[in-house]
Structure formats: C-alpha cells, structure tokens
C-alpha positions as CSV (number, residue, x, y, z in Angstrom):
1,M,68.7,42.9,142.9
2,I,71.8,43.1,144.5
3,A,72.5,39.1,144.1
4,A,71.8,39.1,140.6
5,A,74.0,42.3,139.8
6,T,76.8,40.4,141.8
7,A,76.3,37.1,140.2
8,L,76.4,38.8,136.7
9,T,79.4,41.1,137.8
10,G,81.6,38.0,138.8
11,G,80.9,36.2,135.7
12,F,81.8,39.2,133.8
13,G,85.1,39.6,135.9
14,L,85.7,35.8,135.0
15,L,85.6,36.5,131.4
16,I,87.8,39.9,131.8
17,G,90.2,37.7,133.7
18,S,90.5,35.3,130.9
19,F,91.3,38.1,128.4
20,L,93.7,39.7,131.1
21,N,95.8,36.2,130.8
22,V,96.3,37.1,127.3
23,V,97.3,40.8,128.0
24,I,99.8,39.2,130.7
25,F,101.3,37.0,128.1
26,R,101.5,39.2,125.1
27,V,101.9,42.9,125.9
28,P,105.4,42.4,127.6
29,A,106.2,40.5,124.3
30,G,105.0,43.3,122.1
31,R,102.4,41.1,120.4
32,S,98.7,41.8,119.4
33,I,96.3,41.1,122.0
34,V,93.4,40.1,119.5
35,N,95.6,38.2,116.7
36,P,96.3,35.4,116.5
37,P,93.7,33.3,118.4
38,S,95.0,31.6,121.6
39,A,96.8,28.6,120.9
40,C,98.4,25.8,123.1
41,G,102.1,26.5,123.8
42,G,103.1,22.9,123.6
43,C,101.6,21.8,120.1
44,G,100.3,25.0,118.8
45,N,96.8,24.2,118.2
46,R,94.2,26.7,118.5
47,I,92.4,26.5,121.8
48,R,88.8,25.2,121.3
49,P,85.8,27.8,122.2
50,Y,84.5,25.2,124.6
51,D,87.9,24.8,126.0
52,N,88.3,28.4,127.0
53,V,85.6,29.0,129.5
54,P,87.0,30.6,132.5
55,V,87.9,28.4,135.4
56,L,85.5,25.6,134.4
57,S,87.3,24.4,131.3
58,W,90.9,24.2,133.2
59,L,89.1,21.8,136.0
60,L,87.4,19.7,133.2
61,L,90.6,19.3,131.2
62,R,92.7,18.7,134.5
63,G,94.9,21.4,133.7
64,K,96.1,20.1,130.5
65,C,95.8,20.4,126.6
66,R,93.0,18.1,125.0
67,D,95.2,17.5,122.3
68,C,99.0,17.1,123.5
69,S,98.5,16.9,127.5
70,T,100.8,19.7,127.9
71,S,100.3,21.1,131.3
72,I,98.4,24.3,131.7
73,S,99.5,26.7,134.6
74,A,97.1,27.1,137.5
75,R,97.9,30.8,137.2
76,Y,95.4,31.0,134.3
77,P,92.4,29.9,136.6
78,F,93.7,32.0,139.5
79,V,93.6,35.3,137.4
80,E,90.3,34.5,136.2
81,L,89.1,33.9,139.8
82,L,90.9,36.6,141.4
83,T,89.4,39.2,138.7
84,G,85.9,37.6,139.4
85,V,86.4,38.5,143.1
86,A,87.8,41.8,142.7
87,F,85.0,42.8,140.3
88,V,82.2,41.8,142.8
89,A,84.1,43.4,145.7
90,V,84.4,46.7,143.6
91,V,80.6,46.6,142.9
92,L,79.7,45.8,146.4
93,R,82.1,48.6,147.7
94,F,81.0,51.4,145.2
95,A,77.5,50.4,144.0
96,P,75.0,52.5,146.1
97,W,71.8,50.3,145.1
98,E,69.2,52.6,146.4
99,A,70.3,55.2,143.9
100,F,71.3,53.4,141.0
101,E,68.9,54.7,138.5
102,I,70.9,55.5,135.3
103,S,68.4,57.9,134.4
104,T,69.3,60.2,137.3
105,L,72.8,62.3,137.7
106,A,73.3,60.3,141.2
107,G,73.0,57.4,138.9
108,I,75.1,58.3,136.4
109,G,77.7,59.4,139.0
110,A,77.3,56.1,140.8
111,L,77.8,54.1,137.5
112,A,80.8,56.3,136.4
113,E,82.7,55.9,139.5
114,T,82.0,52.2,139.7
115,L,83.4,51.9,136.3
116,A,86.7,53.5,137.0
117,F,87.5,51.2,139.8
118,L,86.5,48.3,137.8
119,V,89.2,49.4,135.2
120,L,91.5,50.0,138.1
121,A,91.0,46.6,139.7
122,G,91.5,45.1,135.8
123,I,94.6,46.9,134.9
124,G,95.9,46.5,138.6
125,I,95.8,42.5,138.1
126,A,97.5,42.7,134.7
127,L,100.4,45.1,135.8
128,A,100.9,43.2,139.0
129,W,101.7,39.9,137.1
130,I,103.4,41.4,134.3
131,D,105.7,43.2,136.8
132,L,106.4,39.6,138.7
133,D,107.2,38.2,135.2
134,T,109.2,40.9,133.9
135,Q,109.9,43.4,136.5
136,R,108.1,46.0,133.9
137,L,105.0,48.1,134.1
138,P,104.5,48.8,130.4
139,D,103.3,52.2,129.0
140,A,101.0,50.6,127.0
141,I,98.5,49.7,130.0
142,V,99.3,52.3,132.2
143,L,99.3,55.5,129.9
144,P,95.9,55.0,128.6
145,S,94.9,54.6,132.0
146,Y,95.2,58.3,133.1
147,P,92.6,59.7,130.4
148,V,90.3,56.8,131.1
149,L,90.2,57.1,134.8
150,A,90.2,61.0,134.4
151,V,87.1,60.7,132.2
152,L,85.2,58.3,134.3
153,L,86.0,60.3,137.6
154,G,85.4,63.5,136.1
155,T,81.9,62.3,134.8
156,A,81.3,61.1,138.3
157,G,82.2,64.4,139.6
158,L,80.2,66.5,137.1
159,A,77.1,64.5,137.5
160,T,77.0,64.6,141.5
161,G,78.3,68.3,141.7
162,E,81.5,66.9,143.7
163,Y,84.1,69.1,142.4
164,G,86.2,68.7,145.4
165,D,86.4,65.3,144.7
166,M,87.7,65.8,141.2
167,L,90.3,68.5,142.5
168,R,91.4,66.0,145.0
169,A,91.9,63.6,142.5
170,A,94.1,65.6,140.5
171,L,96.3,66.7,143.7
172,G,96.8,63.2,144.7
173,A,97.8,62.2,141.1
174,A,100.4,64.9,141.5
175,I,101.7,64.3,144.7
176,L,102.2,60.6,144.2
177,W,104.0,61.1,141.1
178,G,106.1,63.8,142.2
179,G,107.1,61.9,145.4
180,Y,107.7,58.8,143.6
181,L,109.7,60.6,141.1
182,L,111.8,62.1,143.8
183,M,112.4,58.8,144.9
184,A,113.4,57.3,141.8
185,F,115.9,60.4,141.1
186,A,117.3,59.7,144.8
187,Y,117.6,55.7,144.5
188,P,117.1,54.7,140.8
189,R,118.1,50.9,141.5
190,G,115.1,50.8,143.8
191,M,112.3,52.7,142.0
192,G,112.0,52.8,138.2
193,L,110.1,55.2,135.9
194,G,107.2,52.4,135.4
195,D,106.6,53.0,139.5
196,V,106.5,56.6,138.9
197,K,104.0,56.6,136.0
198,L,101.8,54.1,138.0
199,A,101.6,56.1,141.1
200,G,100.2,59.1,139.3
201,V,97.1,56.5,138.1
202,I,96.9,55.2,141.9
203,G,97.2,58.6,143.4
204,M,94.3,59.8,141.2
205,A,92.0,57.0,142.3
206,L,93.0,57.4,146.0
207,G,92.9,60.9,145.9
208,W,89.0,60.4,144.6
209,L,88.1,58.7,147.8
210,G,89.9,60.9,150.3
211,W,93.0,62.0,152.0
212,P,92.9,59.0,154.3
213,E,93.0,56.7,151.5
214,L,95.8,58.5,149.8
215,A,97.8,58.3,152.9
216,V,97.0,54.4,153.8
217,G,97.5,53.7,150.5
218,A,100.9,55.4,149.7
219,F,102.3,53.9,153.3
220,A,101.0,50.2,152.9
221,A,102.9,50.0,149.7
222,F,106.1,50.4,151.5
223,L,104.9,48.4,154.4
224,L,103.8,45.1,152.3
225,G,106.6,45.7,149.8
226,G,109.3,46.2,153.0
227,A,107.8,43.0,154.5
228,F,108.0,40.8,151.5
229,A,111.3,41.8,150.7
230,I,112.7,40.9,154.5
231,I,111.2,37.8,154.3
232,L,113.1,36.9,151.1
233,V,116.2,38.0,152.4
234,L,115.5,35.6,155.6
235,A,114.7,32.9,153.4
236,R,117.7,33.3,151.3
237,R,115.8,33.9,148.2
238,A,117.2,37.3,147.7
239,G,120.0,39.5,148.7
240,R,120.3,43.1,149.9
241,G,120.9,44.2,146.0
242,S,118.4,42.0,144.3
243,G,115.5,43.9,142.4
244,I,112.1,43.1,143.7
245,P,109.2,44.2,141.9
246,F,107.3,47.2,143.5
247,G,104.2,47.5,141.5
248,P,102.3,44.5,142.8
249,W,102.9,46.2,146.4
250,M,101.9,49.7,145.2
251,L,98.5,47.8,144.0
252,A,98.1,45.6,146.8
253,G,98.3,48.8,149.0
254,T,95.9,50.7,146.8
255,A,93.3,47.8,147.4
256,V,94.0,48.0,151.3
257,A,93.0,51.7,150.8
258,I,90.2,51.4,148.9
259,F,88.4,48.8,151.4
260,A,89.9,49.8,154.5
261,G,91.6,53.0,154.2
262,D,89.1,55.1,156.2
263,P,89.0,52.8,159.2
264,I,92.5,52.1,159.5
265,W,93.4,56.2,159.1
266,H,91.1,57.0,162.1
267,G,92.2,53.7,163.9
268,Y,95.9,55.2,163.9
269,L,94.8,58.5,164.8
270,R,92.9,57.0,167.9
271,L,95.9,55.0,168.8
272,V,98.3,58.2,168.9
273,G,95.5,60.3,170.6
274,L,95.1,62.5,168.0
275,E,91.5,61.6,167.5
C-alpha cells in the first residue's frame, strides 16, 4: 500500500510540477494560467499533448522544440522532478498509514493535514522560483494560501480534537507575521511586504507542527539566506547593497523545520546543556 501510494503521489507531483511551470511563468506577468495553451517561445506553435509529458518529453526531445529546435530550459523538468520528490516526502512524513481510513475521524484528520502540506509544498516551489526570477511574491498566490491552509488544518484539528494545534497554528501565523512586519519597518531595503505576507503562511504551518518547528524554521531562513549572501559577496556576484530574494530561504528553512525541526531543536538544547 505504501509503495503504491508513494508511486501515485510522485506521479501526481510530476503533473503538478508541470502546472507550476505555467504558474511561475505567467502569474508574474499577470497572464491567465489556463488560456492560451502552452506554446513554444521560439516559433509559437502549441505544444502537443505527447510533448507535454513531465520530464519524459523533455528527455525524448533532448531539450529542444520539435518544430524549431529552440532550446527548452532544463528548469522545466527540474521543477517537475522537485515537485514530485516534495510530494512523496510530504506523504511519507504525514500520512499515518495504519490509521488512514477516510471513514474515520482520524483518517479525515490525517488526510486534511497531508493535503495542507502538499498545498504548502506546491505554492512554496512556485513562490521560490518566482522570487528568484522577479524578486516578488505575488499576492495572487500568497493570499489565497491563508484560507486554504486554515480550512485544511482546521478540519484536521476538529476531526482529531487537537484544538491546541489549531491555536498554536494561529499564534504561529501571528508571531511570524508580526516579527517580519517589524523587520520590514526597521529595514525596508532588506525585507519586503511580500516576505511579511508569506511569513504568516509559514508561521501557520510550522505553528501547527509545534514550537520547535516554528523556532527552527524562523532561524534556518536567516542562517541559509545569510550564508548564501556571504557566498555571493565573496564570489563578487553581489555587493553589500545588492537585493537578494529572501522568499526562497524562508521556504528552505520551512522545509528544514518540517522534516528535521524537532531533532534539531532538541539537539541544540542538549548542546547548550538545557536538556
């Protein structure tokens, strides 16, 4: 059962990754994500359905358009693979297989929680790439994430009776949103309002998991982002005044916290002698 579910999740993730490529390209430009159908950027011909199979089509076409041989960026299959891997990781992390009966409250809660973090994985990948490309975190993606995650995590909490998790998720959203807002006012050149809005989404998800995950995720974002900025400066790819997208590092820190936040937190406490 686990192997079959994992394979199906991975395949579904590849398909979602193909859709995310459209989102990454069109949303910052204010274009529809459903119309017109995908076309080659070189010759303008529509991409045939059999040339739009995630990863496989790019490999078979050797990264070139069938009609005009224009190169197709390797980023497209990479995003598809990344989404597939992320979806598998989420399902393996959150789905308690022994209790995954949709007819039970525990099963409903497990399904809702898993869906919430699948949504977070999808929007996280899209937002990270958009921020790298444009240094923007579009409201069209960030703002709808609040009600979607609130409904899914709220359903999980109500189904399982974990009301404390629901309260902690709300507090996590408020704490991280408020903290980032203060930083944006204190240092507007280094922190944008897009980061503030994303912080509330991240705080909700990590708060749901626990205080250790929230703390690790918040700290890891600055640690990873700071390390990357230092590397760019040392490599003379950026200066002290250069703008560096922070959204990808917020999301990378979130991933660290989701999959390793609790052991990292307790390992730190043991290191400093507090546990």
